[in-house]
C-alpha positions as CSV (number, residue, x, y, z in Angstrom):
1,M,15.7,31.0,-95.3
2,G,15.0,27.5,-95.9
3,I,18.8,26.2,-96.4
4,P,20.2,27.5,-93.3
5,C,17.7,25.1,-91.7
6,L,19.0,22.3,-93.1
7,P,22.4,21.8,-90.9
8,R,20.4,22.5,-87.8
9,R,17.9,20.0,-88.4
10,L,20.6,17.6,-89.4
11,L,22.4,18.5,-86.0
12,Q,19.4,17.4,-84.0
13,S,18.8,14.3,-86.0
14,L,22.5,13.2,-85.5
15,R,22.0,13.6,-81.8
16,V,19.0,11.8,-81.8
17,L,20.8,8.7,-83.4
18,S,24.0,9.0,-81.0
19,A,21.6,8.7,-78.1
20,L,19.6,5.7,-79.5
21,L,23.1,4.0,-80.4
22,L,24.3,4.8,-76.8
23,V,21.0,3.2,-75.4
24,A,21.5,0.3,-77.6
25,A,25.2,-0.3,-76.9
26,M,24.3,-0.4,-72.9
27,P,23.1,-3.8,-72.8
28,V,26.0,-4.9,-74.9
29,R,28.4,-3.1,-72.5
30,A,26.3,-4.8,-69.5
31,Q,27.0,-8.2,-70.9
32,V,30.9,-7.8,-70.8
33,L,30.8,-6.2,-67.1
34,A,31.1,-8.3,-64.1
35,P,28.0,-10.0,-62.9
36,D,28.1,-7.8,-59.7
37,T,28.4,-4.5,-61.6
38,V,25.2,-2.1,-62.0
39,M,25.2,1.0,-64.1
40,L,23.6,3.9,-62.8
41,A,20.4,4.9,-64.3
42,N,18.4,8.3,-64.0
43,E,15.4,6.6,-62.3
44,R,14.1,4.7,-59.7
45,Q,16.3,1.3,-60.1
46,L,15.5,-2.3,-58.9
47,I,18.6,-4.4,-59.5
48,T,16.7,-7.4,-61.1
49,A,19.8,-9.4,-61.8
50,P,21.0,-12.3,-59.4
51,L,22.9,-10.6,-56.6
52,Q,26.5,-11.7,-55.6
53,V,25.7,-13.2,-51.9
54,Y,27.6,-14.9,-49.2
55,H,25.9,-16.5,-46.3
56,D,27.5,-16.2,-43.0
57,P,25.4,-18.6,-40.5
58,S,27.9,-17.7,-37.8
59,A,27.2,-14.0,-38.0
60,S,30.8,-13.3,-36.8
61,L,32.6,-12.5,-40.0
62,V,33.8,-9.0,-40.5
63,Q,34.0,-7.2,-43.9
64,E,37.7,-7.7,-44.4
65,Q,37.0,-11.7,-44.0
66,V,34.2,-11.7,-45.8
67,Q,36.0,-10.0,-48.9
68,R,37.9,-13.3,-49.3
69,Q,35.0,-15.3,-49.4
70,K,33.5,-16.9,-52.6
71,F,30.3,-15.0,-53.5
72,T,27.5,-16.8,-55.7
73,A,24.5,-15.7,-57.5
74,N,21.4,-15.9,-55.5
75,D,18.2,-17.4,-56.6
76,T,15.7,-14.7,-57.1
77,N,12.7,-16.9,-56.4
78,A,14.3,-18.3,-53.3
79,V,12.8,-18.0,-50.0
80,L,14.9,-17.2,-47.3
81,A,15.4,-19.8,-44.5
82,P,14.3,-18.5,-40.8
83,G,16.8,-18.0,-38.3
84,K,19.6,-15.2,-37.6
85,T,22.1,-16.1,-40.5
86,V,23.6,-13.0,-41.8
87,H,23.9,-12.4,-45.5
88,W,26.3,-10.3,-47.6
89,V,25.6,-9.0,-50.7
90,R,28.5,-7.4,-53.0
91,V,27.2,-4.7,-55.7
92,V,29.8,-2.6,-57.7
93,L,27.9,0.6,-58.9
94,Q,29.2,2.2,-61.9
95,N,28.6,5.9,-62.4
96,T,29.4,6.8,-66.0
97,S,28.2,10.4,-65.6
98,V,30.5,13.3,-65.5
99,R,28.7,14.7,-62.4
100,E,28.5,13.1,-58.9
101,Q,25.3,10.8,-58.5
102,E,23.3,10.6,-55.3
103,R,21.0,7.6,-54.6
104,L,19.2,6.1,-51.4
105,L,19.8,2.5,-51.1
106,Y,16.8,0.4,-49.8
107,A,17.6,-3.3,-49.2
108,G,14.5,-4.2,-47.5
109,D,13.1,-4.0,-43.8
110,W,16.2,-5.7,-42.0
111,S,16.9,-5.7,-38.4
112,H,20.4,-4.3,-39.0
113,L,21.9,-3.1,-42.1
114,E,25.6,-2.3,-42.6
115,L,27.1,-1.0,-45.8
116,Y,30.8,-0.9,-46.5
117,G,31.8,1.2,-49.5
118,Q,35.2,0.6,-51.2
119,H,36.0,3.7,-53.5
120,E,38.7,3.6,-56.5
121,N,40.7,6.1,-54.5
122,G,41.1,3.8,-51.7
123,E,38.7,5.2,-49.2
124,T,36.4,2.9,-47.2
125,T,33.1,4.3,-45.9
126,V,30.9,2.5,-43.1
127,Q,27.0,3.1,-42.9
128,K,24.6,1.9,-40.5
129,T,20.7,1.6,-40.3
130,G,18.2,-0.8,-39.4
131,Q,14.6,-1.4,-38.2
132,L,16.0,-2.0,-34.8
133,V,18.5,1.0,-34.9
134,P,17.2,4.1,-33.1
135,V,16.1,6.7,-35.7
136,A,18.6,9.3,-34.6
137,V,21.3,6.6,-35.2
138,R,20.2,5.6,-38.9
139,D,22.1,6.8,-41.8
140,V,19.0,8.6,-43.0
141,A,16.7,9.6,-40.1
142,S,13.4,8.1,-41.6
143,Y,11.0,5.2,-40.6
144,K,12.5,3.3,-43.5
145,P,16.2,1.9,-43.5
146,Y,17.8,3.9,-46.3
147,V,21.5,4.2,-47.0
148,R,22.8,7.6,-48.7
149,L,25.0,6.7,-51.4
150,R,27.3,9.7,-53.1
151,L,29.0,8.2,-56.3
152,P,32.0,10.1,-57.7
153,P,31.7,10.8,-61.3
154,R,33.2,8.2,-63.5
155,S,33.9,5.9,-60.8
156,A,33.0,2.3,-59.9
157,T,32.1,1.7,-56.1
158,T,32.2,-1.7,-54.6
159,L,29.6,-2.0,-51.9
160,Y,29.4,-4.8,-49.1
161,L,25.8,-5.1,-47.7
162,R,25.5,-6.8,-44.2
163,L,21.8,-7.8,-43.7
164,Q,20.9,-9.4,-40.3
165,G,17.2,-10.3,-39.3
166,D,17.2,-10.8,-35.7
167,I,13.6,-11.3,-35.4
168,D,11.4,-12.7,-38.4
169,L,9.5,-9.6,-38.4
170,Y,12.4,-7.8,-39.6
171,K,13.6,-10.2,-42.2
172,P,12.5,-10.1,-45.8
173,R,11.6,-13.4,-47.5
174,A,14.0,-12.5,-50.5
175,L,17.1,-10.5,-51.1
176,S,16.4,-7.3,-53.2
177,V,18.3,-4.1,-53.5
178,Q,16.7,-0.8,-54.8
179,L,18.5,2.6,-55.8
180,L,16.3,5.4,-55.1
181,L,16.5,9.0,-56.1
182,P,16.3,11.5,-53.3
183,A,13.5,13.2,-55.0
184,Q,11.5,10.0,-55.3
185,V,12.0,9.3,-51.6
186,A,11.0,12.9,-51.1
187,A,7.9,12.8,-53.1
188,A,6.7,9.4,-51.7
189,N,7.2,10.6,-48.0
190,N,5.4,14.0,-49.0
191,D,2.5,11.5,-50.4
192,R,2.7,9.7,-47.0
193,L,2.3,12.6,-45.1
194,F,-0.4,14.4,-46.7
195,G,-2.5,11.2,-47.2
196,Q,-2.1,9.8,-43.8
197,G,-2.3,13.3,-42.4
198,I,-5.9,13.7,-43.7
199,F,-6.7,10.4,-42.6
200,I,-5.3,10.8,-39.2
201,G,-7.0,14.6,-39.1
202,I,-10.1,13.0,-39.7
203,I,-10.1,10.5,-37.1
204,L,-9.2,13.0,-34.4
205,V,-12.3,15.4,-35.6
206,M,-14.6,12.5,-35.5
207,T,-13.0,11.3,-32.0
208,L,-13.4,15.1,-30.6
209,Y,-17.0,15.0,-32.0
210,N,-18.0,11.8,-30.3
211,L,-16.2,13.0,-27.2
212,V,-18.2,15.8,-27.2
213,L,-21.5,13.8,-27.4
214,F,-20.3,11.4,-24.6
215,A,-19.9,14.6,-22.3
216,S,-23.3,15.8,-23.2
217,V,-25.3,12.4,-22.7
218,R,-22.8,10.2,-20.6
219,D,-23.9,7.2,-22.7
220,R,-20.6,4.7,-22.7
221,S,-21.2,3.6,-26.5
222,Y,-19.5,7.0,-27.3
223,L,-16.6,6.5,-25.0
224,Y,-15.9,3.3,-26.4
225,Y,-16.1,4.4,-29.8
226,V,-14.0,7.3,-29.0
227,L,-11.4,4.7,-27.5
228,A,-11.7,2.4,-30.4
229,L,-11.2,5.5,-32.7
230,L,-8.1,6.2,-30.8
231,G,-6.8,2.6,-31.2
232,T,-7.1,2.7,-35.0
233,G,-5.6,6.0,-35.5
234,L,-2.7,4.8,-33.3
235,Y,-2.4,1.4,-35.1
236,F,-2.2,3.4,-38.7
237,M,0.6,5.7,-37.1
238,F,2.7,2.5,-36.2
239,Y,2.0,0.9,-39.6
240,H,3.1,3.9,-41.6
241,G,6.1,4.9,-39.5
242,F,5.0,7.8,-37.6
243,A,4.4,6.2,-34.5
244,L,8.4,5.4,-34.5
245,E,9.3,8.9,-35.9
246,L,7.2,10.8,-33.3
247,L,6.3,8.7,-30.2
248,W,9.2,6.5,-29.5
249,P,12.2,7.3,-31.9
250,Q,14.8,6.0,-29.5
251,A,12.7,2.7,-28.9
252,P,12.7,0.6,-32.2
253,L,12.4,-2.5,-30.3
254,W,9.5,-1.5,-28.5
255,N,8.0,-0.1,-31.6
256,A,8.3,-3.8,-33.1
257,H,6.4,-5.1,-30.3
258,S,4.1,-2.4,-29.6
259,F,1.5,-3.5,-32.6
260,P,0.0,-6.5,-30.5
261,F,-0.8,-4.1,-27.4
262,I,-2.3,-1.5,-29.9
263,V,-4.6,-3.8,-31.7
264,T,-5.8,-5.5,-28.8
265,F,-6.4,-2.0,-27.4
266,N,-8.4,-1.2,-30.7
267,G,-10.1,-4.9,-30.8
268,L,-11.2,-4.7,-27.1
269,F,-13.2,-1.0,-27.6
270,R,-14.5,-2.1,-31.0
271,V,-16.0,-5.3,-29.2
272,L,-17.2,-3.1,-26.1
273,F,-18.8,-0.5,-28.4
274,T,-20.6,-3.3,-30.3
275,R,-22.2,-4.9,-27.2
276,R,-23.2,-1.3,-25.8
277,Y,-24.3,-0.2,-29.0
278,L,-26.7,-3.0,-30.1
279,N,-27.5,-3.8,-26.1
280,T,-26.7,-7.4,-26.7
281,H,-26.5,-7.8,-22.8
282,Q,-30.5,-7.7,-22.8
283,T,-31.5,-8.5,-26.2
284,M,-29.0,-11.0,-27.3
285,P,-27.3,-12.9,-24.2
286,I,-25.8,-15.4,-26.9
287,W,-24.1,-13.1,-29.1
288,D,-23.1,-11.2,-25.9
289,K,-21.2,-14.0,-24.4
290,L,-19.5,-14.7,-28.1
291,L,-18.4,-11.4,-28.2
292,M,-17.0,-11.4,-24.8
293,L,-15.1,-14.9,-25.5
294,L,-13.5,-13.2,-28.5
295,A,-12.6,-10.2,-26.5
296,L,-10.9,-12.8,-24.1
297,L,-9.0,-14.1,-27.1
298,Y,-6.7,-11.1,-27.3
299,I,-5.1,-12.1,-23.9
300,L,-3.1,-14.6,-26.0
301,P,-1.3,-12.1,-28.6
302,V,-0.8,-9.6,-25.4
303,G,1.2,-12.6,-23.7
304,M,3.0,-13.6,-26.9
305,G,4.0,-9.9,-27.4
306,L,5.2,-9.6,-23.6
307,L,7.1,-12.9,-23.9
308,S,8.8,-11.8,-27.3
309,Y,9.7,-8.3,-25.9
310,L,10.9,-9.8,-22.4
311,T,12.6,-12.8,-23.4
312,P,14.6,-14.1,-26.4
313,L,11.7,-15.8,-27.8
314,D,10.9,-14.4,-31.3
315,L,6.7,-14.8,-31.5
316,L,6.1,-11.7,-33.4
317,Q,5.3,-13.5,-36.8
318,A,3.1,-15.8,-35.0
319,C,1.4,-13.0,-33.0
320,V,0.8,-11.3,-36.5
321,S,-1.0,-14.3,-37.7
322,F,-2.9,-14.7,-34.5
323,I,-3.9,-11.4,-34.2
324,G,-5.5,-11.6,-38.0
325,I,-7.3,-14.6,-37.1
326,I,-8.9,-12.8,-34.1
327,G,-9.5,-9.8,-35.9
328,G,-11.2,-11.4,-38.9
329,L,-13.6,-13.2,-36.3
330,V,-14.3,-9.9,-34.4
331,L,-15.1,-8.3,-37.7
332,V,-17.4,-11.1,-39.0
333,A,-18.9,-11.2,-35.5
334,M,-19.9,-7.6,-35.8
335,L,-21.6,-7.8,-38.9
336,L,-23.8,-10.9,-37.9
337,A,-24.4,-9.3,-34.4
338,G,-25.8,-6.1,-36.3
339,L,-27.7,-8.3,-38.7
340,A,-29.3,-10.2,-35.7
341,S,-30.3,-7.0,-33.9
342,L,-31.6,-5.6,-37.1
343,R,-33.9,-8.7,-37.5
344,Q,-35.2,-7.9,-34.0
345,G,-36.3,-4.4,-35.0
346,Y,-33.7,-2.3,-33.3
347,R,-33.3,0.5,-36.1
348,P,-29.9,2.1,-35.1
349,A,-28.4,-1.6,-35.9
350,L,-29.1,-0.5,-39.7
351,Y,-26.4,2.4,-39.6
352,F,-24.0,0.1,-37.5
353,L,-24.8,-2.7,-40.4
354,I,-24.1,-0.5,-43.1
355,A,-20.9,1.3,-41.9
356,N,-19.3,-2.0,-41.1
357,V,-19.9,-3.6,-44.3
358,F,-17.4,-1.1,-45.6
359,F,-15.1,-1.3,-42.8
360,V,-15.3,-5.1,-42.6
361,V,-14.3,-5.8,-46.4
362,G,-11.5,-3.2,-46.1
363,A,-10.2,-4.8,-43.0
364,L,-10.4,-8.1,-44.3
365,L,-8.1,-7.1,-47.4
366,F,-5.8,-5.6,-45.2
367,I,-5.3,-8.6,-42.7
368,L,-5.0,-11.0,-45.6
369,K,-2.5,-8.8,-47.0
370,E,-0.4,-8.7,-43.7
371,N,-0.5,-12.6,-43.6
372,Q,0.7,-12.4,-47.2
373,L,-2.4,-14.2,-48.6
374,V,-3.4,-11.5,-51.3
375,P,-1.0,-9.2,-53.2
376,D,0.3,-6.2,-51.4
377,N,-0.9,-3.1,-53.6
378,A,-2.9,0.4,-52.9
379,V,-6.1,-1.5,-53.0
380,T,-5.3,-3.9,-50.0
381,V,-2.9,-1.4,-48.4
382,Y,-5.7,1.3,-48.0
383,A,-8.9,-0.4,-48.4
384,A,-9.2,-0.5,-44.4
385,Q,-8.4,2.9,-44.2
386,V,-11.0,4.0,-46.6
387,G,-13.5,1.6,-45.1
388,I,-12.8,3.3,-41.6
389,V,-13.4,6.7,-42.9
390,A,-17.0,5.3,-44.4
391,Q,-17.5,3.8,-40.9
392,V,-16.6,7.0,-39.0
393,V,-19.2,8.9,-41.2
394,L,-22.0,6.3,-41.2
395,F,-21.3,5.8,-37.6
396,S,-21.6,9.3,-36.7
397,L,-25.1,9.3,-38.4
398,G,-26.0,6.3,-36.4
399,L,-24.8,7.5,-33.1
400,A,-27.1,10.9,-33.8
401,Y,-29.9,8.8,-34.5
402,R,-29.5,6.7,-31.4
403,L,-29.0,9.9,-29.4
404,N,-32.3,11.3,-30.8
405,T,-33.8,7.8,-29.8
406,V,-32.7,8.0,-26.6
407,T,-33.4,11.7,-25.9
408,S,-37.1,10.9,-27.1
409,E,-37.2,7.9,-24.9
410,L,-36.0,10.0,-22.0
411,N,-38.4,12.9,-22.7
412,T,-41.3,10.2,-22.6
413,K,-39.9,8.8,-19.3
414,V,-39.9,12.3,-17.7
415,L,-43.4,13.2,-18.6
416,E,-44.6,9.7,-17.4
417,K,-42.6,10.5,-14.2
418,E,-44.4,13.9,-13.9
419,R,-47.6,12.5,-14.4
420,L,-47.1,9.7,-11.8
421,E,-45.5,12.3,-9.5
422,R,-48.9,14.5,-9.8
423,E,-51.1,11.2,-9.3
424,K,-49.0,10.7,-5.9
425,E,-48.7,14.1,-4.5
426,T,-51.7,13.5,-2.3
427,E,-50.3,10.2,-0.8
428,R,-46.9,11.6,-0.7
429,K,-48.1,14.6,1.9
430,L,-50.0,11.9,3.6
431,L,-47.0,9.8,4.1
432,I,-44.8,12.7,4.9
433,E,-46.9,13.9,7.8
434,Q,-47.3,10.2,9.1
435,Q,-43.6,9.9,8.8
436,K,-43.0,13.3,10.6
437,N,-44.9,12.0,13.6
438,E,-43.2,8.8,13.7
439,L,-39.8,10.6,13.5
440,E,-40.9,12.9,16.5
441,V,-41.7,9.7,18.5
442,M,-38.6,8.2,17.1
443,V,-36.5,11.2,18.1
444,T,-38.0,11.4,21.7
445,N,-37.5,7.8,22.3
446,R,-33.9,8.2,21.2
447,T,-33.1,11.1,23.1
448,A,-34.3,9.1,26.1
449,A,-32.3,6.3,25.2
450,L,-29.4,8.5,24.5
451,R,-29.7,10.2,28.1
452,H,-29.7,6.8,29.7
453,R,-26.8,5.6,27.8
454,T,-25.0,8.9,28.7
455,Q,-25.7,8.2,32.2
456,E,-24.6,4.6,32.1
457,L,-21.1,6.0,30.3
458,K,-20.7,8.4,33.3
459,D,-21.3,5.7,35.8
460,T,-18.9,3.6,33.6
461,V,-16.1,6.5,33.7
462,R,-16.7,7.1,37.3
463,K,-16.1,3.4,38.1
464,L,-13.0,3.2,35.9
465,K,-11.7,6.3,37.8
466,A,-12.5,4.5,41.3
467,S,-10.9,1.5,40.0
468,E,-8.0,3.4,38.7
469,H,-7.5,5.0,42.0
470,K,-7.7,1.7,43.8
471,L,-5.1,0.3,41.5
472,R,-2.7,3.1,41.9
473,R,-3.1,2.7,45.9
474,L,-2.4,-1.1,45.8
475,N,0.5,-0.5,43.5
476,H,1.8,2.0,46.0
477,F,0.9,-0.6,49.0
478,K,2.8,-3.2,46.8
479,D,6.0,-0.8,46.3
480,R,6.0,0.2,50.0
481,F,5.6,-3.7,51.1
482,F,8.5,-4.7,49.2
483,S,10.6,-1.7,50.4
484,I,10.0,-2.7,53.9
485,I,11.0,-6.5,52.9
486,S,14.1,-5.5,51.4
487,H,15.2,-3.2,53.9
488,D,13.9,-3.0,57.2
489,I,13.7,-6.8,57.7
490,R,17.0,-7.3,56.2
491,T,18.8,-5.1,58.5
492,P,17.3,-6.5,62.2
493,L,18.2,-9.8,60.6
494,A,21.8,-8.7,59.9
495,T,21.9,-7.4,63.5
496,L,21.0,-10.5,65.1
497,E,23.3,-12.6,63.0
498,S,26.1,-10.2,64.3
499,F,24.8,-10.6,67.8
500,L,24.8,-14.5,67.4
501,N,28.4,-14.6,65.9
502,I,29.6,-12.8,68.9
503,L,28.1,-15.3,71.4
504,I,29.3,-18.2,69.3
505,N,33.0,-16.8,68.9
506,F,33.7,-14.8,71.7
507,S,31.6,-16.0,74.6
508,E,34.4,-17.3,76.6
509,K,36.2,-14.0,76.6
510,M,33.3,-12.1,77.7
511,K,32.3,-11.0,81.2
512,P,28.9,-11.8,82.8
513,E,27.8,-8.5,82.4
514,Q,28.6,-8.3,78.9
515,M,27.0,-11.5,78.4
516,Q,24.0,-10.3,79.9
517,K,23.8,-6.9,78.2
518,L,24.3,-8.8,74.5
519,A,21.4,-11.0,75.4
520,L,19.2,-8.1,76.2
521,H,20.1,-6.5,72.9
522,T,19.5,-9.6,71.2
523,Q,16.4,-10.1,72.9
524,L,15.2,-6.6,72.0
525,S,16.4,-7.2,68.4
526,V,14.4,-10.2,68.2
527,R,11.1,-8.4,69.7
528,N,11.5,-5.5,67.3
529,L,11.7,-8.1,64.4
530,Q,8.8,-9.9,65.5
531,A,6.8,-6.8,65.9
532,L,7.6,-5.9,62.3
533,L,6.8,-9.4,60.8
534,E,3.5,-9.3,62.8
535,N,2.7,-5.7,61.5
536,L,3.5,-7.0,58.1
537,L,1.5,-9.8,58.2
538,Q,-1.5,-8.2,59.3
539,W,-1.0,-5.3,56.7
540,S,-0.7,-7.9,54.0
541,T,-3.5,-9.6,55.0
542,A,-5.7,-6.5,55.1
543,Q,-4.7,-5.2,51.6
544,T,-5.0,-8.5,50.0
545,A,-8.6,-8.9,51.1
546,S,-9.1,-5.4,50.0
547,G,-10.2,-4.3,53.4
548,H,-13.7,-6.0,53.3
549,H,-13.3,-10.0,53.9
550,V,-10.9,-9.7,56.7
551,R,-12.2,-12.3,59.5
552,F,-13.6,-10.3,62.2
553,E,-15.2,-12.1,65.0
554,P,-16.2,-9.7,67.9
555,A,-16.5,-11.0,71.3
556,T,-17.2,-9.7,74.8
557,L,-13.7,-8.9,76.4
558,K,-12.2,-7.4,79.5
559,L,-10.4,-4.3,78.8
560,I,-8.0,-4.3,81.7
561,D,-7.0,-8.1,80.6
562,M,-6.1,-6.8,77.2
563,V,-4.1,-4.1,78.6
564,N,-2.0,-6.0,81.5
565,Q,-1.4,-8.7,78.6
566,N,0.2,-6.2,76.5
567,V,2.1,-4.5,79.2
568,A,3.4,-7.7,80.4
569,L,4.5,-8.5,77.1
570,L,6.3,-5.3,76.6
571,K,7.9,-5.1,79.9
572,D,11.3,-6.3,78.9
573,T,11.4,-3.9,76.1
574,A,10.3,-0.8,78.4
575,E,12.9,-1.9,81.2
576,T,15.6,-1.7,79.0
577,K,14.8,2.2,78.7
578,Q,13.8,2.4,82.6
579,I,10.1,3.3,81.2
580,H,7.5,3.3,84.1
581,W,3.9,2.3,83.7
582,Q,0.7,3.7,84.9
583,V,-2.6,1.9,83.9
584,N,-6.1,3.6,84.7
585,V,-8.5,1.2,83.4
586,P,-11.6,0.1,85.4
587,P,-11.4,-3.5,86.1
588,E,-15.3,-4.0,85.5
589,M,-15.1,-2.4,81.9
590,Q,-16.1,-4.7,79.3
591,V,-15.9,-4.1,75.3
592,R,-17.4,-5.8,72.3
593,A,-14.3,-6.3,70.0
594,D,-12.4,-8.7,68.0
595,A,-9.5,-10.2,70.4
596,H,-6.7,-10.1,67.8
597,M,-7.6,-6.6,66.6
598,L,-7.9,-4.9,69.8
599,D,-4.7,-6.9,70.9
600,F,-3.0,-5.4,67.9
601,V,-3.9,-1.9,68.3
602,I,-3.0,-1.8,72.1
603,R,0.2,-3.4,71.5
604,N,1.2,-1.2,68.4
605,L,0.2,2.2,70.5
606,L,2.4,1.0,73.7
607,H,5.3,-0.3,71.6
608,N,5.3,3.2,69.7
609,A,4.9,5.0,73.2
610,I,8.2,2.8,74.4
611,K,9.9,3.6,71.1
612,F,9.5,7.4,71.2
613,S,9.8,7.8,74.9
614,Y,12.9,9.0,76.5
615,P,14.7,6.8,79.0
616,S,13.0,6.9,82.6
617,G,9.8,8.3,81.0
618,L,6.2,7.6,82.0
619,I,3.6,5.9,79.8
620,Q,-0.1,6.0,80.9
621,V,-3.0,4.1,79.7
622,G,-6.2,4.8,80.5
623,A,-10.0,4.2,79.5
624,V,-13.3,5.8,80.4
625,A,-16.9,4.7,79.3
626,G,-18.5,7.3,76.7
627,A,-21.9,8.5,76.5
628,E,-22.5,6.8,73.0
629,G,-21.9,3.4,73.9
630,M,-18.2,3.6,73.3
631,A,-15.3,3.3,75.4
632,T,-12.3,5.6,74.7
633,V,-9.0,4.2,75.2
634,T,-5.8,6.5,75.7
635,V,-2.0,5.8,75.5
636,T,-0.3,9.0,76.6
637,D,4.0,9.2,76.6
638,E,6.3,11.8,77.5
639,G,8.4,11.2,74.3
640,T,9.4,13.0,71.2
641,G,6.1,14.2,70.3
642,I,5.2,14.2,66.4
643,S,6.1,16.9,63.9
644,P,3.3,18.6,62.0
645,D,4.1,17.2,58.5
646,V,4.6,13.9,59.9
647,L,1.2,14.3,61.6
648,A,-0.7,15.3,58.4
649,T,0.0,12.0,56.9
650,L,-0.1,9.7,60.1
651,F,-3.2,7.6,59.5
652,K,-3.7,8.1,55.5
653,L,-3.7,5.2,53.4
654,E,-2.7,7.0,50.3
655,M,0.4,8.7,51.7
656,P,1.9,6.4,54.9
657,A,4.0,8.1,57.2
658,M,7.7,7.6,56.7
659,A,9.0,5.5,59.4
660,K,11.0,7.3,62.3
661,K,13.7,6.0,64.4
662,G,13.0,5.6,68.2
663,T,15.0,7.6,71.2
664,V,17.4,4.7,70.8
665,N,17.3,4.0,67.2
666,E,14.5,1.6,67.0
667,K,13.3,1.0,63.7
668,G,9.7,0.5,62.5
669,T,7.5,0.4,59.2
670,G,5.0,3.1,59.5
671,L,2.5,0.5,58.9
672,G,1.3,-0.1,62.6
673,L,-0.8,3.1,62.9
674,L,-2.4,2.3,59.3
675,L,-3.5,-0.9,60.4
676,C,-4.6,0.6,64.1
677,R,-7.0,2.8,62.1
678,Y,-8.2,0.1,59.8
679,F,-9.1,-2.2,63.0
680,V,-10.4,0.7,65.0
681,E,-12.6,1.4,62.1
682,R,-13.9,-2.0,61.7
683,H,-15.3,-1.8,65.1
684,E,-17.1,1.7,64.2
685,G,-14.8,3.6,66.1
686,N,-12.1,6.1,65.2
687,I,-8.4,7.2,66.3
688,Q,-7.1,10.6,67.1
689,V,-3.8,11.9,68.5
690,E,-2.9,14.9,70.2
691,T,1.0,15.7,70.2
692,E,3.4,18.4,71.2
693,V,7.1,18.2,69.7
694,G,9.6,17.2,72.5
695,K,6.6,16.6,75.1
696,G,5.1,13.5,74.0
697,S,2.0,12.2,72.4
698,C,-1.7,11.2,73.5
699,F,-3.3,8.3,71.3
700,R,-7.0,8.1,71.8
701,F,-9.3,5.5,70.0
702,T,-12.7,4.2,70.5
703,V,-14.0,0.7,70.7
704,P,-17.9,-0.5,71.5
705,L,-18.8,-1.2,75.1
706,A,-20.3,-4.4,75.9
707,K,-24.1,-4.7,75.8
708,Q,-24.7,-4.1,79.9
709,E,-22.7,-1.1,79.6
710,Q,-24.0,0.5,76.4
711,P,-26.2,3.3,76.7
712,E,-29.9,2.2,75.6
713,N,-30.2,4.4,72.5
714,Q,-27.2,2.8,71.1
715,Q,-28.1,-1.1,71.9
716,Q,-30.2,-1.7,68.8
717,L,-27.6,-0.2,66.2
718,L,-24.6,-2.4,67.8
719,E,-26.8,-5.5,67.9
720,G,-27.1,-4.9,64.0
721,E,-23.7,-4.7,63.4
722,I,-22.6,-7.5,65.6
723,C,-25.0,-9.9,63.4
């Protein structure tokens, strides 16, 4: 039974020995290979040998051109110079296995990485990735710039890596290449998802918890703390790549520039929370001003981030350092402010101080690591997150204690308020009664004032309406006046000009009787024009003076003289139509009137009678003394009469009657009767008309008699008016 086992054990020993010999032989074989050849291993593989590098300052060479350049071994301890120089790395990967090998190549967080693979079968592949390339376009859709390699069995593949750092934040300090197994990358990613998922979950739970507290008590401390927690969660999402993968995968450039805004958001609300929680505004004004000054310093990194994002300037690396300095100062100031508040006896500051100790230590380690002042390891990477978790738990206890304190203070204030209310109840009732009486008096006074004001407003509205009516009437008169000037005056002037032209050019050829006839027509035209101009002048004067300031100078006048004077004036006009006169005015009758106004009224009525009388007609002028101290003057003709529609508007200022031509086409303005009414009414009289179409008209107006002819009961009134 033991003998058959010897060959089996011997066989196993031989296999182990052959494996050891193979491993021992590999370094020897590597020595004879080209310096840029790397043998694949079955584990995470960092190429430690000096890489074959070509530096392209112009950043313009393509892969075919680079192949012809001389590559040199890089110094593994050298630090790459700043700037946008493109670095080419050449590596030959040797797959000695009988199976295809798959690796993920990672050369650092470069802005852009292009991998050109040349296989033994002549095939060339091109793969692209980089931190400034959208996630969906990368060779491997990950927050890290991986390139997937598939190496055929027993083959050598030449790789040319083009590494470009457009911004200093995405330009590693040294050149390095790692070959990772896909399983290793997947495991690391799962660890990232698990660990950061727990951390972000804690942040979200505590955020919701404090948001509920804020909704309950409306204390802005909770709101500031909620916003600070959100800023913290957002920053670590950015730091561990979740922001790029989940929030803005198509905006890698914004992802690179987002951290100044995220850190500023987080820092500002931490400062505001510190001020509100410790009540520094009232208890520690110096610390309050210092915290506000630190908060204002965040304006600088925000401005640097905007300039870097919107312009070609690259300020991100400087922005990282500046934010680290501000963040460190804020953290230290938070601790010192908490200590000062605790020394003043503010008990909730104890929770604030203890919680911040863990957070500040972890955050300072993280800031120092980001500024490359301490090594990059698990402690410096995760210390800040551990401190935040501790801070969240302790702060929640502190906020709950503060809530209880505030609630107790509020209850005490409520009880004190109720006691004061009970003590003042009697005084309040008396005050209410007094105010009620005062209010009643006030309401009464204001009601009276409102009534008075309402009446004033009604009077104002009435005056405005009267003013509007007056303006409308004046505007109508203006239009009428210009119409008369433009038409009625222009026509007689044209007629007169034509008569004069005939007299000048054809007088020698005309017979005496024709000359006499033309002269009479010219005289008639001139008189009509004179009457028209006089009417316009009188009407314009009356309207310009608004009917109240026309010069009125009454005197004792003989009525017969006024009538005879106007009959003589219009004699020639009447003779052209062979019109006869009959005057029945008592020679001794005297009136008290303004000579110009009375003369105008008589002349216009006589002129109208002539105008509308038929040839060979009769015009009667009469006057009688009335019983009320007024003389009634009548002018009667046997002419055309007045139609009812014209009669309705004959003496109305708002609707003056349209001018009607006389029996031989005499023209007028329609203003004479309006002025007659106006002048008669200035004498406290009135004017009327009786007419029948085709049979004539009788105009009748009244004017005061002189004193010796007035009845005694009218003497006193008239004397007062004259005065």
